N, C-alpha and C positions, 0 to 999 in steps of 0.2 A: 296310870300311864304305862307305856310300853318300854320306852328307852330311858336308861340312866344317862343323862347328858351333862357334859361339863359346861359351865357358864362363867361369864365374866361380867364385870360392871365397868362401864365407861363413865368417868366422873365420880369415882367412888368416895371422895372425901366430902362432898357437899351434903346438904340435908336429905335430898331424895336418894342419893347414893347410900347414905347411912341407913335409910329405911329399907333399901334393897338388901343390905347386909343383914339387918335385923330379921327380915322375913325369910331369908335364905339360910339362916343359921342352923336350922334343924330340918330343912326340907328333905324329904326322903327320895326325891327323884331328880332334883337339880343340884349338882355338886359344884359349889363355888370354888374356882381354882385360880381366877385371875382378877386383879384389880388395877385399873388405870387411873391416872390423874395427870396433873400438869408436870412439866419437866422438873420443877423444883421439888416435887414429891417423889419422883421416880428414883428407884434405888433404895428407898427406905422401907423398913417394915411398916405395915399399915398402921400399927398402934403408935408409931413414931411420926407418921406423916399426917395423921388426922387430928383435928380438934373435935372430939366426940361430943355431940349436942344432945343425944337422946337420953332418956331417963332409964336406960338399961346399960349393962356392961357391953363392951365390944364382944360380939360372939367369938368364941375360941377359933372357929374355922377361919376367921379373917385376920386375927390379931397378928400372925407371923407371916402372912403373905407379903412378899416383896412387891411393892407397887412398881408398875412399868409405865412408860410413856403411852399416851393414847394414840397408838399407831398399830395398824394391823400386822406389821412386820414384827412387832414385839409381843403379839398375842398368839400363843401356840396351843394347839390341841383343844380348842374351844368350839363348841357347837352353836351356842347362843350367847350374844352379848346384850346386856340391858343398858340402855343409854339414859343416863341422868345428866346429859350435857346441856349447857345453855343452847338456845335455839341457833344462834349465829355460828357457833362452833359445830353443832350437830349437822347443819346443812352441808358442811364440808367433809366432816369425819365419817358420818354414818354410811354414806355411799361407798367409801373406801372399804369398810368392813364387809358390806354386802358383796362388793366386787371380789373380795378375797374369799368368798364362799361361806361366810357366817350369816346366821339369822340375827337380825337386829330387832329386838323388841324395845321400841323407843317410847320414852315418856316426853320427849322434846316436841316442840310445836313445829319444827322446821319443815317436816315432810308430810304433815297431816292431811293437807288438802291437795296433794299431788294426785292426779286422776288414776294412777296405777298403783298407789300405795294404800293398802287397806287401813281404814280408820275403824277400830273395832272395840266394842264392848261385848264380851263373849255371850252374855245373856240376851243381848239385843240383836246383833247382826253378824253372827258367825259366818253366814254365807258370803260376806264381803271378802273373806279370805281367798275366794276364787280368783281375785285380782292378782294373786301372787304369780301365777303363770304368765299373765300379761306383763307384769313388771319385769320378770326375768327375761322374757322375750324382747321387750322394748329396750332394756338397758344392758343386755348381755351379761347379766350377773349369774353366778352360781348360787349365791345367797340371796337374801331379800330383806326388806324392811317392812315391819308391821308397827303401826302406831296405836297408842291409846289416846283418847281425847283429853281436853282440858279438865281439870279436877271438878269444877262446877258443872260442866257439861255432863260428866259421867253421872253424878248424883241426880241431876234433873232428868236426863234421858232414861235412866233406869225406872223412874216413876212414870214417865210418859209412855213407855213401851206397852204395858198392859192396857192403858187407856186408849192408845192409838189403835191397838188391835181390836178393841171392842166398840169404841165410840167414834163419832165423826167430829174431830177437833177442828175448830176454826182459828182461834188465836190463843197463843200462850204468852203470858206476861210473867216475868220472874225478876224478883229483887233479891240480891244476894247480900249476905253478911259474912264476909270471908276472913278466915283466920290468918294471923300474921305469918305462920309457917309457910303459907303458900308463896310468900315473897322471898323465902330463904332466910338464913340466919341474919344476914346483914341487910335485908331488903327494906325494912321499915324501921327507922330510928325510934327509940323509945319515946323521945320527946315529941314525936309526931303522932303517936298512937295512944299513949296513956292519957286518960281523960278526954278522948277524942274519937272521932270517926272520920275516915278519909273517903269521900264520896266518888272516888275515881280510881280504877285500876287499868292501866294502859293495855289496850288490846283485848281485854277480857270480855267485854260485851259483844264485840264482833265475833270472837271465837264461839261463844255460846249460841249466837244467832245462826251461824253457818254450820257448825259442827253438829248441832242437834238435828237439823234437817238432813244432813248427809248420813248420819247414823241410822235414821229411821227411813231412809230412802230405799228404793227397790233397785237391785242389781239386775240389769237387762243386758246380757252379754258382757261387754266390756265397759258399760256405761252405768253410772248410778244416777237415777232420777230422784232428786230430793223430795222429801215429804212435802205435802201440799197444804201446810198451814203456816200461819205467821208466828214468828217468835220475836219478842222484844225484851231485852235484858237491861237491867240497871245494876251495876256491880259496885260493892262498897267494902272497904277494909275496916275490921273492927278489932278491938283489943281482946281477942281470944287466941289461945296458943294453937290449938288444933281443932278442926271440925268446922266445915262450912255449913251455914244455915241459909235456907232459901225459902222465900215466900212466893208461892206459885198461884197464879190465877189463870184459869182456862175457860175460854168461851166455847161452849159446845154448839153444834148445829142440830142437836136433838135433845129431847128430855132424858133425864137420867135420875137415878136415885142414889143416895149415899151408900145404901147397902150394896148396890151393884158396884160402885167404885171400890169399896172396901174389899169386896169379894175378888175383884180383879187384882188388887194389890196382894191380897193374901194368897191367891192361887198362882201368882206369877212365879215361874221358874224358867230356866233356859238350859241350853246344852251343857254348861258346866255342872249343873245339878244332876242332870240325867247321866252324865259320865262320871259323876262323883270325883271331880278333880280336887286335888289336895287343898287348894286355896279358895275353892268356891264356898260361899256361905250356904248353909242348908236352906235358909230363907233369904233371898236377895233383898226383899222389902219387908220391913217390920212395922206394924201399926201400934202406936201408943194412943190410948183412949183418954189419958189425963188431959185436962184443958191446958195445962202449962208444959206439955211435952210435944215434940222433942226439944232437948237442950244439948248444945255441943258437949259440955263437960260430962253430962250423964249418958249420952247416947252415941258419941262418936266411935266408941270401941265395940259396938254391937257386932256380934259374929267376927270377933278379932279384927274389927275395923273394916270388914269387907261388905257389910250390909248397909243399906240406906234406911233410916228410920223416918216414918211419916206420921204426922199427927195433925190435929185441928182440921180434920177433913169435914168440909161443910159447904153448903150452898150459899152463894152470895145473896144477901137480902135486898140489894138495890138493883143488881143487874141480872136480867133474865138468862137462864141456862148457863150460869157461871159457877164453876167449881173452884174452891180455894183450899189450900193445904200448906203446911210447913214441912220441910224436910231437913234432915241433918245427915251429912256424910263425912267420913274422915278423909280429908283432902290429901294427905301424904301416903295413906294406905290405899283405900279404895280409889282415891282420885289420882294416884301416881304410881308408886312402886308396886303395890298390890295388883293394880290393873295390868301393868306390864307382865308381872309374873303369871297372872291368870291367862293372859294372852299366850305366853310361852307354853304353859301347861296344855292349853288347847292345841296349839301348833304341834307340840310333841306327840299328842294323842292321835291327831287325825292327819298330819302331814309328814312329819319326819319318820 
């Protein structure tokens, strides 16, 4: 990176906000200076305002920061803010920070499908950052908003990108087994998930089906033309703490070999790897050859939680030209806080 920048976190006391703090604790280029939360937490030291859920100590850099209200007038001398806000709040608050001249790297869903707001996975579609100038022009902002996708979408799309570049995909079917941390600490009562599986996550399937095609779409001037294959998702909550598992089925329009598929996964890299960004995994996709891998408990932390692990790569025996595999990605690191931080690192490198 070129510039040492001051950063803040909007919604710093929640699960994703805590992940942001964990990942920024020893970051060499992004200096955490500001934490915001609800008015009931404002004015308190962070360690007194937060109920800390992660299995590490609160990083020293955050412990004694005085929390302020989530208002751009309360946030001073900050270049980038990371948004861990709920979507309904983010829709109102994030534009205020962009209007005030700050870069908003958002994990919230509120602005993801706005036509002038880049929805970005740095290894997949960094060129979509060109929409920033359109956004500033349209909205009269000095700052801007960049979003990362839904956690399940990120893991899926990272595996689809090398295949989409090499093969002619027709239809993608995905069935997810999603960790409870994706719903937040209070999101799924223990009596609802222990000894159980919940076969519905509100809005999740729609996000996967639309965001995936947007991410793999082509930017033509100011317009993104979505990728031209079908996506069908079925999303389920399971009794796993962290790490989303997805079973993927892809109908191809051409012959393929498993060796070709594995080579595509193995050789895949993007702009973050070429630029050697701090949070970028050396290998975005890792292949496990064991018949019983990947597993969330064993594979979610690969490359510090920033890689997606793929296994059981095989041809379907019943359906012609169909590829099947299993993936695991860490939903609150690669799928949330880590994704926003990597977006910010890329923005700092090529735009700021």
